[in-house]
VEXLOMAR-645092 format. One line per field, with one value per residue (C-alpha): x, y, z. Coordinates in steps of 0.02 Angstrom, whole numbers. Example, Ala and Ser with C-alpha at 12.3 -4.5 7.8 and 13.67 -1.06 7.14 Angstrom:
x = (615_684) .
y = (-225_-53) .
z = (390_357) .
***
This chain:
x = (-167_-60_23_175_213_247_416_423_451_285_170_98_148_36_67_65_-119_-182_-362_-486_-529_-707_-689_-666_-533_-393_-268_-208_-50_49_27_58_-106_-15_-8_161_86_-10_157_153_339_343_198_275_443_362_260_417_513_377_428_587_503_516_408_453_630_686_732_912_958_1039_930_1082_994_897_1052_1136_987_984_1172_1154_1013_1092_1275_1350_1425_1314_1391_1338_1154_1038_857_698_510_484_557_472_572_733_703_674_834_938_879_893_1073_1132_1017_1031_907_942_1020_962_907_885_733_655_468_339_403_367_313_407_578_522_404_537_663_537_512_701_705_786_738_698_769_647_692_530_506_506_351_284_353_528_661_760_933_1021_921_962_1148_1146_1057_1183_1331_1254_1191_1300_1154_1177_1079_1020_869_827_679_717_600_503_343_216_272_355_503_673_841_993_1127_1252_1160_1156_1342_1359_1266_1378_1532_1459_1396_1509_1380_1254_1162_1010_931_763_746_584_515_676_623_487_609_734_883_987_1013_1155_1187_1340_1413_1409_1589_1648_1558_1567_1424_1295_1149_1020_848_760_601_511_342_318_378_397_221_270_194_106_267_359_532_648_836_974_1135_1293_1475_1507_1547_1384_1285_1368_1323_1140_1137_1168_990_907_796_884_753_670_626_511_562_423_478_657_597_485_577_729_610_527_695_748_598_612_611_431_380_459_349_204_304_322_134_105_223_126_-38_34_80_-94_-177_-66_-110_-296_-288_-197_-345_-466_-492_-473_-350_-161_-64_124_245_300_424_340_181_78_26_-1_-147_-225_-396_-446_-626_-745_-612_-730_-859_-729_-672_-852_-886_-735_-794_-967_-884_-792_-622_-506_-365_-240_-311_-215_-365_-285_-110_-25_108_-11_-176_-324_-210_-234_-103_-165_-88_-86_-164_-272_-358_-526_-495_-410_-558_-675_-561_-558_-747_-766_-644_-723_-898_-859_-743_-817) .
y = (-7604_-7542_-7686_-7573_-7592_-7777_-7851_-7884_-8070_-8094_-7983_-8134_-8259_-8409_-8460_-8637_-8674_-8760_-8816_-8775_-8927_-8979_-9168_-9289_-9396_-9282_-9378_-9239_-9177_-9335_-9310_-9450_-9504_-9554_-9436_-9459_-9401_-9565_-9646_-9636_-9609_-9467_-9379_-9406_-9334_-9185_-9145_-9158_-9048_-8915_-8885_-8806_-8717_-8527_-8456_-8278_-8304_-8307_-8479_-8529_-8450_-8609_-8736_-8813_-8955_-9002_-9001_-9117_-9237_-9235_-9263_-9419_-9479_-9453_-9473_-9306_-9157_-9029_-8886_-8975_-8947_-8797_-8806_-8713_-8709_-8862_-8904_-8755_-8629_-8724_-8722_-8534_-8506_-8615_-8532_-8357_-8395_-8447_-8386_-8219_-8149_-8233_-8390_-8560_-8710_-8884_-8979_-9143_-9136_-9169_-9133_-9026_-8853_-8752_-8767_-8681_-8560_-8500_-8484_-8386_-8260_-8232_-8208_-8375_-8483_-8668_-8789_-8936_-9116_-9210_-9385_-9536_-9643_-9708_-9557_-9627_-9493_-9465_-9493_-9466_-9306_-9239_-9271_-9192_-9037_-9018_-9033_-8918_-8777_-8797_-8719_-8625_-8764_-8938_-8999_-9183_-9237_-9412_-9502_-9391_-9300_-9332_-9488_-9591_-9634_-9666_-9634_-9732_-9638_-9692_-9586_-9434_-9454_-9447_-9282_-9217_-9257_-9173_-9016_-8867_-8787_-8835_-9002_-8998_-9166_-9162_-9320_-9274_-9450_-9549_-9624_-9717_-9778_-9832_-9832_-9735_-9577_-9466_-9386_-9498_-9407_-9234_-9241_-9298_-9169_-8983_-8943_-9060_-8999_-9123_-9081_-9185_-9153_-9216_-9182_-9349_-9510_-9425_-9350_-9171_-9077_-8957_-8921_-8865_-8938_-8963_-8961_-8948_-9049_-8989_-8950_-8821_-8675_-8699_-8705_-8544_-8462_-8516_-8449_-8275_-8267_-8357_-8255_-8240_-8338_-8433_-8596_-8577_-8637_-8766_-8858_-8852_-8930_-9065_-9122_-9197_-9300_-9369_-9409_-9500_-9617_-9646_-9836_-9829_-9705_-9808_-9955_-9848_-9803_-9987_-10012_-9870_-9954_-10118_-10028_-9937_-10103_-10173_-10019_-10028_-10211_-10173_-10019_-10108_-10228_-10088_-10065_-9890_-9840_-9830_-9833_-9803_-9894_-9790_-9802_-9660_-9638_-9592_-9662_-9573_-9636_-9582_-9621_-9632_-9578_-9501_-9387_-9258_-9389_-9480_-9322_-9277_-9454_-9447_-9282_-9355_-9493_-9362_-9396_-9258_-9308_-9205_-9186_-9132_-9059_-8957_-9028_-9061_-9163_-9274_-9273_-9344_-9378_-9401_-9409_-9516_-9511_-9683_-9686_-9823_-9975_-9898_-9739_-9832_-9950_-9801_-9740_-9910_-9925_-9758_-9805_-9976_-9908_-9769_-9868_-10043) .
z = (-4209_-4352_-4441_-4469_-4284_-4306_-4340_-4527_-4503_-4411_-4515_-4606_-4473_-4436_-4255_-4185_-4154_-3997_-4015_-3875_-3770_-3729_-3739_-3594_-3679_-3740_-3846_-3960_-3872_-3834_-3648_-3524_-3444_-3283_-3133_-3049_-2885_-2879_-2834_-2643_-2617_-2745_-2662_-2489_-2539_-2622_-2467_-2361_-2482_-2472_-2291_-2359_-2506_-2506_-2646_-2597_-2662_-2843_-2909_-2942_-3111_-3180_-3087_-3002_-2910_-3065_-3174_-3049_-3055_-3245_-3257_-3148_-3259_-3431_-3383_-3431_-3339_-3253_-3352_-3513_-3469_-3474_-3415_-3457_-3474_-3581_-3750_-3833_-3730_-3760_-3948_-3939_-3839_-3954_-4115_-4038_-3992_-4165_-4303_-4393_-4520_-4686_-4610_-4670_-4569_-4640_-4577_-4630_-4657_-4591_-4417_-4264_-4323_-4192_-4276_-4435_-4347_-4225_-4365_-4468_-4327_-4327_-4516_-4555_-4704_-4693_-4821_-4815_-4853_-4882_-4811_-4923_-4949_-4785_-4690_-4679_-4671_-4831_-4760_-4925_-4954_-4781_-4804_-4976_-4909_-4767_-4886_-5016_-4905_-4749_-4653_-4491_-4408_-4456_-4358_-4333_-4229_-4167_-4142_-4259_-4213_-4291_-4385_-4246_-4359_-4278_-4360_-4300_-4205_-4338_-4468_-4355_-4332_-4521_-4519_-4379_-4482_-4637_-4550_-4517_-4402_-4268_-4276_-4162_-4116_-4029_-3922_-3833_-3858_-3837_-3671_-3766_-3899_-3764_-3882_-4009_-3905_-3965_-3795_-3784_-3936_-3854_-3793_-3964_-4072_-4027_-4148_-4068_-3963_-3895_-3826_-3693_-3593_-3439_-3521_-3606_-3524_-3354_-3360_-3314_-3462_-3344_-3249_-3408_-3390_-3538_-3557_-3686_-3682_-3770_-3738_-3603_-3719_-3816_-3653_-3596_-3762_-3747_-3568_-3639_-3709_-3564_-3447_-3277_-3179_-3319_-3229_-3080_-2907_-2891_-3048_-2986_-2823_-2897_-3054_-2962_-2855_-3011_-3091_-2933_-2949_-3136_-3119_-3054_-3187_-3325_-3277_-3337_-3492_-3528_-3512_-3635_-3759_-3741_-3768_-3919_-3996_-3963_-4035_-4190_-4218_-4207_-4319_-4460_-4474_-4519_-4708_-4777_-4641_-4648_-4484_-4473_-4357_-4209_-4064_-3968_-3866_-4020_-4188_-4353_-4458_-4622_-4694_-4876_-4852_-4724_-4650_-4577_-4527_-4423_-4336_-4294_-4233_-4120_-4047_-4023_-3921_-3816_-3897_-3958_-4076_-4174_-4348_-4504_-4592_-4731_-4729_-4894_-4804_-4703_-4798_-4702_-4555_-4369_-4234_-4089_-3916_-3836_-3663_-3586_-3661_-3617_-3717_-3860_-3875_-3897_-4034_-4118_-4112_-4204_-4342_-4363_-4370_-4493_-4608_-4604) .
***
């Protein structure tokens, strides 16, 4: 292929990389280990709902039933919600709605790669505010960058992926007051934090857009269901770039059932939080390893030595983690999804053996 055919912004583009999977224990993507279909009532209601399912018909363009279920869950109006194929699609729609070539976005770093990558495809430039020591967000630096650049969009991942750090809603409100343009808050992991959501500020601030997903705490990563929350006029603007039938009919059928039974699902969430705390307490005891506090379903760790040896040992034990092999921001880092005690104990045994 002639490289001249490519859009100029992606000629030298490095896409988001998803590693091939050969291991039995996959803890590299922050997936929920729990299958919601193992809840009898969820499975029963899905089977019953399938009697009305008509796959030959296009899905509802705006996922009306799903929007109603989400509005009941988060406490906002249905017309303040737009749904799509996971958080990734919603990020793409949002940035495509508001960014022009040459626009600037402010991001803290390290964070989820898709904000900068999607902006780069559109010809936008990222202004990066580096974390403080210990991967705590530089609040003062973020506010200064917003005031100085007044970027087209300010992006805050909260809780942050991959560090697990949580910013208080009061700080995000400071950013909203300082910003003349869009402030985008990604709350993909907020169900694990169980506090500090800024969805309640949507009616107050016309420049606020919040992302949520059913991939993490709800265990629907394979169903691809994410949504944005914002004032009605912003949602209508984002709908202009949305594909007409973007969210498949089966997800629209199943996701409201899952939301209905969230109390049962959140019991599993609570167990994951307990296991995360146990894993953290065991990891901090291992010399040569630094583990960072987290309010999500993952932990970020760094090693001082034997980086490659540890990764190979994990693979030899059938465990796949997210590795930051050549990262300047997270040198010798691993992001570990928290699952079961059995899997976590395998992980612990590898670190102990290699580092002790």
